[in-house]
N, C-alpha and C positions, 0 to 999 in steps of 0.2 A: 477361403474358409478351410480350416484344417480338417483332415480326415480323422474320424473318430477311431481311436485305438485304445486298447486296455491301459497302456501306460498313460495316455492323456486323461482318461477317466480317473485313474488312480491319482494323478496330479491334481485334478479338480477336487477330488474328495479329501485329500490329505489335510488341508487347512480346516475343513469342517469336522472331520472325524477324529481328530486328536493325534497325539504323538505315536500311539501304538501302530505298528506296521499293518498295512492293509494288503490282503491278497485278493485274487480274482473271485473267491467265493466267500469273502468276509461278509457276515451278516451286519447290515447297517441299521435297519429299523427295529427288528425284533430284539436285537442286542442292546438297543438304546444308544448306540454310537452316534446316531443322528436323531435329533428331536424334530418336532414339526416345523420349527422356524428354520433349522438348518436344512431340512428337506426342501422347503420353499426356496432357500438360497441356492441349493444345488440345482433345482429345476430351472431357476432363472439363469444360472451360469451355463447350463446345458443349452438353453434356448439361445442365449447370446453367442455362445461359442460356435454352435453348429447350425444356427439360423433356421430354427423351426419353432412352432408354437405348440406347447403341450396343452392338452385338454384336462380340465379338472378331474374327469373320470379316469385319466391315465396315471394320475399321481397316486400309485398304489404299490404295495410290496411286490405284487406280481411283476411290475416293471422296474422297481427301484431297490429291491432288497439287497442285491450284491453288485459289485462292479461289473461282473459278467452280464447280469441282466440289464444293467444300465446301458452297457455298450450295445447289446442287441436292440434295446428300445430306441436308442439314438439312430442306429443304422436303419431301423424300420421307418422312423419318422423322416429321415433324409431321403429314403427311397420313395416315400409318398409325395415329396415336394416336387 
């Protein structure tokens, strides 16, 4: 299983978020770059890639608004496993 890195998170996001370049603090949800279906695709990709199960209550902007927040979320989930 790969280690979560910012570059790996950005690579997972790129096909979902469109052609515009993403940075560590790019807003994904509030900007509309990801819609609800893309968000679910992202969570599924994160679960498959990093071998954890997300809870529905965790699928929030607090955890998933920016690539940096996503990385921190994945690292916390992996530490709990």
